[in-house]
C-alpha positions in Angstrom: -11.4 -3.9 1.1 -10.2 -6.6 -1.0 -8.9 -6.2 -4.3 -6.2 -7.8 -6.8 -3.5 -5.5 -8.5 -1.3 -8.4 -9.9 -1.5 -7.4 -13.4 2.2 -7.4 -14.7 3.2 -4.6 -12.4 4.7 -4.8 -8.7 1.9 -5.5 -6.4 3.8 -4.6 -3.1 0.5 -5.0 -1.3 -2.4 -6.1 -2.9 -4.9 -5.1 -0.1 -4.7 -2.4 2.7 -7.4 -2.7 5.0 -7.5 0.5 7.3 -11.0 1.1 8.2 -11.7 1.6 11.6 -13.5 4.3 9.7 -15.1 2.4 7.4 -16.0 -0.5 9.4 -18.1 2.0 11.9 -19.4 3.5 8.4 -20.6 0.1 7.2 -22.0 -1.7 10.6 -23.6 1.5 11.8 -27.0 0.4 10.9 -26.2 -2.1 12.9 -24.5 -0.6 15.8 -26.8 2.3 17.3 -24.5 2.5 19.8 -21.1 3.4 18.2 -22.0 7.3 16.9 -23.1 8.5 20.6 -19.8 6.4 21.8 -17.6 8.5 19.0 -17.7 12.2 19.5 -14.3 13.5 20.0 -12.4 10.3 21.4 -13.4 7.5 18.7 -10.8 4.7 19.2 -11.7 4.9 23.7 -15.4 4.8 22.9 -14.9 1.7 20.9 -12.8 0.0 23.4 -14.2 -2.8 25.9 -16.5 -5.4 25.5 -18.8 -6.0 22.2 -22.4 -6.1 23.5 -23.5 -9.6 21.7 -24.8 -9.9 18.2 -24.5 -6.4 18.2 -21.5 -5.5 16.0 -21.3 -8.7 13.7 -25.0 -9.8 13.0 -25.1 -13.0 11.3 -28.0 -12.4 9.2 -27.7 -9.2 7.3 -29.6 -7.9 3.6 -28.4 -6.4 0.5 -24.9 -4.9 0.6 -24.2 -5.3 4.4 -24.2 -9.6 3.9 -21.5 -9.0 1.0 -19.5 -7.0 3.5 -19.8 -9.6 6.3 -18.9 -11.8 4.0 -15.9 -10.4 2.9 -14.8 -9.8 6.1 -15.1 -13.2 7.1 -13.3 -14.7 4.2 -10.5 -11.9 4.3 -9.9 -11.6 7.9 -7.8 -14.8 9.0 -5.1 -13.8 5.9 -4.7 -10.8 7.2 -1.2 -9.6 7.9 -0.6 -6.5 10.5 2.0 -3.9 9.0 4.8 -3.2 11.0 7.5 -0.2 10.5 8.8 -0.7 8.3 6.9 -3.4 6.6 7.4 -6.8 6.3 6.5 -7.7 2.3 7.5 -11.2 3.4 6.0 -12.0 6.7 5.5 -15.3 8.5 2.3 -16.9 8.3 2.5 -17.1 11.7 2.4 -13.4 11.7 -1.4 -13.4 10.2 -4.7 -12.6 12.3 -6.1 -16.4 11.6 -3.0 -17.4 13.7 -4.1 -15.1 16.4 -7.1 -16.0 16.5 -6.6 -20.1 16.7 -4.2 -19.4 19.6 -6.9 -17.0 21.9 -9.4 -19.0 20.5 -11.5 -16.0 20.0 -13.8 -15.3 16.8 -11.9 -14.3 13.9 -13.9 -10.7 13.3 -13.2 -9.6 17.1 -9.5 -10.1 16.4 -9.6 -7.8 13.5 -11.9 -5.5 15.4 -9.7 -5.6 18.3 -6.4 -5.1 16.1 -7.9 -2.1 14.4 -8.1 -0.4 17.5 -4.3 -0.7 17.9 -2.0 2.7 17.8 -5.0 4.2 18.7 -6.9 3.6 15.8 -4.5 4.2 13.5 -3.0 0.6 12.7 -3.7 -1.0 9.1 -3.3 -5.0 8.1 -3.0 -6.3 4.3 -3.8 -9.4 2.3 -0.9 -10.1 0.7 -2.4 -12.9 -2.0 -2.9 -15.4 0.4 -1.5 -17.3 3.2 2.4 -18.5 1.4 3.2 -15.1 0.7 7.1 -16.3 -0.2 5.4 -18.2 -3.3 3.3 -15.3 -4.0 6.4 -13.1 -3.8 8.3 -15.4 -6.1 5.7 -15.5 -9.0 6.3 -11.5 -8.6 9.9 -11.8 -9.1 9.2 -14.0 -11.9 7.1 -11.5 -13.9 9.6 -8.3 -12.8 12.0 -10.4 -14.2 10.6 -11.1 -17.4 12.0 -9.1 -20.4 8.0 -8.6 -21.8 6.7 -7.1 -18.7 6.4 -3.4 -17.9 6.1 -1.7 -14.6 3.9 1.0 -14.0 1.2 2.9 -12.2 -2.3 1.2 -14.4 -4.8 2.7 -12.3 -3.0 5.7 -10.3 -5.2 7.8 -8.3 -7.8 4.8 -7.7 -8.5 3.0 -4.5 -6.5 5.7 -2.8 -8.4 4.5 0.6 -6.9 1.1 0.0 -3.7 0.9 -1.3 -0.7 3.8 -2.4 0.7 2.9 -5.5 2.6 5.8 -5.6 5.7 4.2 -3.9 5.7 1.6 -6.2 9.3 2.8 -7.7 10.8 3.1 -4.3 9.3 -0.7 -2.9 11.0 -2.2 -5.8 14.2 -0.1 -5.2 14.1 -1.1 -1.5 12.3 -4.4 -1.1 13.5 -6.1 -4.0 17.0 -4.7 -4.6 18.3 -4.5 -1.1 15.7 -6.0 1.7 14.2 -9.1 0.7 15.4 -11.8 2.9 13.7 -15.2 2.3 14.2 -15.3 -1.6 16.5 -14.1 -4.2 16.9 -10.4 -5.1 16.6 -8.6 -8.3 19.7 -6.4 -9.2 19.7 -2.7 -8.6 20.8 -2.2 -11.6 18.3 -3.7 -13.9 15.2 -2.1 -11.9 16.8 1.0 -12.5 16.6 0.5 -15.8 13.0 -1.3 -16.2 11.8 2.5 -14.5 13.5 4.5 -16.9 14.7 3.9 -20.0 12.7 0.6 -20.5 10.1 2.7 -20.2 11.7 5.5 -22.1 11.8 3.2 -25.0 8.3 1.6 -25.1 6.1 4.9 -25.1 8.4 6.5 -27.5 10.3 8.9 -25.2 13.7 8.9 -27.0 15.0 12.4 -25.2 14.6 11.0 -21.5 15.1 7.7 -19.7 19.3 7.5 -19.7 22.0 10.1 -18.4 23.5 11.1 -21.7 24.8 14.3 -23.0 21.7 16.3 -25.2 18.7 14.3 -23.4 16.6 15.9 -20.4 18.0 16.0 -17.2 15.3 13.8 -15.3 17.0 12.7 -12.2 16.6 11.0 -8.8 19.9 11.5 -6.5 19.2 8.5 -4.4 20.8 7.5 -1.0 20.0 4.2 -1.1 21.2 2.9 2.1 18.8 5.0 3.8 16.0 5.0 1.3 12.7 3.7 3.4 9.0 3.4 2.5 6.6 4.2 5.7 3.5 2.1 6.4 0.2 3.3 4.9 -1.1 6.4 6.8 -4.2 7.8 6.1 -4.3 11.4 5.5 -7.7 13.6 5.0 -6.5 16.3 2.8 -8.8 15.5 -0.3 -11.5 17.7 -1.4 -14.4 18.0 1.3 -12.1 15.8 3.8 -11.8 12.5 1.7 -9.2 10.1 3.3 -6.3 8.6 1.0 -3.6 6.4 2.0 -0.4 8.0 2.0 3.6 5.9 2.4 5.8 8.7 3.3 9.1 7.9 1.5 12.7 9.2 2.8 16.2 9.0 0.8 15.9 11.1 -2.0 18.2 13.6 -1.8 17.1 15.1 -5.0 14.8 15.3 -7.8 15.4 16.9 -11.0 12.4 17.7 -13.8 14.3 19.2 -16.9 17.4 20.2 -14.9 15.3 21.8 -12.6 15.3 20.6 -9.1 12.0 19.5 -7.5 12.5 18.0 -4.5 15.3 18.7 -2.1 16.4 16.1 0.7 12.2 14.9 0.6 11.0 17.9 0.5 9.0 19.8 -2.2 11.1 23.0 -3.7 7.9 24.4 -5.3 9.3 24.5 -8.6 6.7 23.1 -11.7 9.0 22.8 -15.1 7.3 19.8 -15.8 5.0 20.3 -19.4 2.4 17.8 -21.2 4.6 14.7 -22.4 4.4 13.9 -25.6 6.4 10.6 -27.8 9.2 11.9 -29.3 9.3 9.5 -32.0 
C-alpha cells in the first residue's frame, strides 16, 4: 500500500490507497464477522461501531504484523483525494489532522474514511507531510536538462497507482493548475514528452510537426483538459482490479495519420506497429 515512484519522472501520486476490499482481505483472519456482513452490501455492512480489539489487533504474526505497522506509519500522512485532485494540499487536510481534531485513533479514522463515497473513497501518500516542498524537488527534477519523463514500470502495481495519466497530469498540474509554486511552461513539457524522448531513443521519424515525419498528433482542448481521481475497475482477467484515472480534453489522437481517438473515445483504429529506432 505504500511505495515510492520517485526516480526521475513526474511522481504525481507516490501511493494511492484504495483498499476497502484489500483492507478487509488483509484483516479477514482477525475479523471473522466481516465476510458474513458483506453480502451484496459491503459498505453498509461495515458501518457502525467497531468491536474493540477485533479490527486492529495489537499483536499479529508474520506478514500481518507488517501490514499493521504499514497502516500505523502511513495513515497519519494520507491525504484524501477530491475531484479535482489537489496535488499540493495543505497539511491540515491529512488524515492525521482529522485524528488530532477528533481524538480518534488514526486507524479508526482511516477505516471510517474508506467507507465514505459508498466505499469508493481514496487517499494518497504524497511523499510526506510537506507536499509543497516535495513538489518543488519534482519541479527541479522535471526541468533539469538531463532528466527524462517516462513510464519505467507501466502496467505494474495497478491496484496502487495509475501511471498512464502522467503526460496529462504534467500538462494540467505543472503547466496550468499549480497554485502554490512556480509552474513549468507548456511548450517545455510538450517538447520533453515528444521531441526530447524521440531524439533520446533514436526515433528520428517522429516527435515533431514537420513535413515528412510521422503524423503522431494529439489535438488537445487545453482549457478543459482534466484528470479524474482514481477509480477502481474490475476488468482484468479473472475479475482483477486496476486503478484508472479517466481523462477528458483530447479532441483527437492520430497515429501515423489515422485517428485512433476522437473526443476522448476509442475509434477502433489500430495503425500502430512494432517500433524500432530509425537511426
